[in-house]
N, C-alpha and C positions, 0 to 999 in steps of 0.2 A: 416607292420609288424607291429606295436603298436598296431591297431586294431584286428589280428590274435592273440594275445598275453592277450589283453579283453576281447573278445566274447570268448575266450578257455577257460579262468577264472571266467567266468561266469557265462560259461555252467557246468566245476569243479564243484562249489559252487554249483547251482543247484542237477547235479546228486549228491553230495550228504544229501545234507541237504531233497532235495523235497521225498525219496522215503520213510525218517522218518514222519518225517509231515502228509504224508496220512496215514501209521499204526499206525498212531496213533489216525486218524480220528482229530484232530488240523486242520478245515476247514477258521475261520477266520485268523491261526497264516500263513494259508499253500496261503491263500488273500495273507495276507502284505508281507509275506513276499516276493513272486515273485514278488510285484508290485515296493517294495525298489530297487529289483535285479530291476528290467529293468530300474527303473528310473533311477541309480545309473549308470546303464555299458550306458544310452543314455547318461551321461552329462559324461563320460567318452571317448565318441564315438568322440560328438561332443567337448568336449575339446582336446582333441588329434590332429582332424582335423583339426584346429584352429580357432575357432566359438568363440566367445566371451562372457563368459555367468557371467552376470553381480552381482556385491557378494549380498546376501539378505542380509542384513548392509543398502543396503542405502537406498532399502524400504520402512525397519522399522524407520532411523533418515527421511526418509523423509514425512513417516502420523504422527510420534510423534513432527517435526521440531518446529510447526505448537502451538501443547497444551505445548510447554518446553518452547517458545516463551511471550507466553500469562502469563504463571506462574510466570517466572522472572520477566514481568514483573508490577505483583502484590506485585512482594516483592520489 
């Protein structure tokens, strides 16, 4: 049931926004809007179907931890 609500909501947002973007010929805005809407739709559907979605901050910590440890040792 929640999946239907998510898809209908995304469709309604697209139905409202996309004609205006086409009318003003904002091609790049249309592409970015569509990709972000699709990305958000996929993430929401995965989340509500029980798929574990990792926190982006964990990846940032993984990348910056060696540098921060090195800098800490310098102090």
